[in-house]
C-alpha positions in Angstrom: 211.0 259.8 -64.5 211.9 256.2 -63.8 212.1 253.2 -66.1 210.1 250.1 -65.3 209.6 246.7 -66.9 206.0 245.4 -66.3 205.0 241.8 -67.1 201.4 240.6 -66.8 199.7 237.3 -67.3 196.1 237.3 -68.4 193.6 234.5 -68.3 193.7 231.8 -71.0 190.1 232.0 -72.0 190.2 235.6 -73.3 191.2 236.3 -76.9 194.4 237.9 -78.1 192.4 240.9 -79.2 191.1 241.3 -75.6 194.6 241.1 -74.3 195.6 243.8 -76.8 192.7 245.9 -75.6 193.8 245.5 -72.0 197.3 246.6 -72.9 195.9 249.6 -74.7 193.8 250.5 -71.6 197.0 250.2 -69.5 198.7 252.5 -71.9 196.0 255.2 -71.5 196.4 254.9 -67.7 200.1 255.5 -67.9 199.8 258.3 -70.3 197.1 259.9 -68.1 199.7 260.1 -65.3 202.3 261.8 -67.7 204.2 258.6 -68.5 205.0 256.8 -71.7 205.0 253.1 -72.8 208.3 252.7 -74.7 207.6 249.2 -75.9 204.8 246.7 -75.8 205.4 243.0 -76.6 202.8 240.2 -76.7 204.5 236.9 -76.0 201.5 234.8 -76.7 199.7 232.0 -74.9 202.1 230.0 -72.8 201.9 227.3 -70.2 202.2 228.1 -66.5 204.5 226.3 -64.1 201.5 225.7 -61.8 197.8 226.4 -61.9 196.7 229.9 -61.0 193.0 230.4 -60.4 192.2 227.2 -62.3 194.2 228.3 -65.3 197.0 226.2 -66.8 197.9 228.7 -69.5 198.1 232.5 -69.7 198.6 235.4 -72.2 202.0 237.1 -71.4 202.5 240.8 -72.1 205.6 242.8 -71.5 205.5 246.6 -71.2 208.6 248.9 -70.9 207.4 252.0 -69.0 209.0 255.4 -68.6 206.8 257.1 -66.0 206.7 258.6 -62.5 206.0 256.3 -59.5 202.4 257.6 -59.3 201.6 256.1 -62.7 202.9 252.7 -61.7 200.9 252.8 -58.5 197.7 253.6 -60.4 198.5 251.0 -63.0 198.9 248.3 -60.3 195.7 249.5 -58.5 193.7 249.0 -61.7 195.3 245.5 -62.3 194.3 244.4 -58.8 190.6 244.9 -59.6 190.7 243.4 -63.1 189.4 239.8 -63.2 191.2 239.0 -66.5 194.7 239.5 -64.9 196.2 236.4 -63.1 199.5 237.9 -62.1 201.7 240.9 -62.7 205.1 242.2 -61.7 206.7 245.6 -62.1 210.5 246.0 -61.8 212.4 249.2 -61.7 215.4 249.1 -64.1 218.4 251.3 -64.9 217.9 250.8 -68.6 215.7 248.8 -70.9 217.0 245.5 -72.4 217.3 246.3 -76.1 217.3 242.7 -77.4 214.2 240.6 -77.2 214.2 236.9 -76.8 213.2 236.4 -80.5 216.2 238.5 -81.6 218.5 236.3 -79.5 217.2 233.2 -81.2 217.7 234.7 -84.6 221.3 235.5 -83.9 222.3 231.9 -83.3 223.9 230.2 -86.4 221.7 227.6 -88.1 222.6 223.9 -87.8 225.2 224.3 -85.0 224.4 223.6 -81.4 225.5 226.3 -79.1 229.0 225.7 -77.6 230.2 223.3 -80.3 233.7 224.2 -81.6 234.5 224.4 -85.3 236.8 221.7 -86.6 240.0 223.1 -88.3 241.7 220.9 -90.9 245.4 221.5 -91.7 
């Protein structure tokens, strides 16, 4: 089976619970095709760079999928007919990125801008 990262953007006027229900529905589709969702991240309601179908914001969801190609084809077919989905993209990867964007923010030291050298007094 292959590894995929799948990102979808849902309409701004649906609730976070409806987005979670949509992600759960996608999980059942993948599992029905003998695949597995390794990780599901809800990134929240974010602004879009440009309007898509009269929406200025969208709910972002990232799915790490370990599944055969047939599962991804069925997943994308279902997303094409869903009116709540504005955009989606699926990318085949060699391995999943283990660190999330939140973890990278938490690793930075507090109070110091990135790239600033420490002053050493002798």
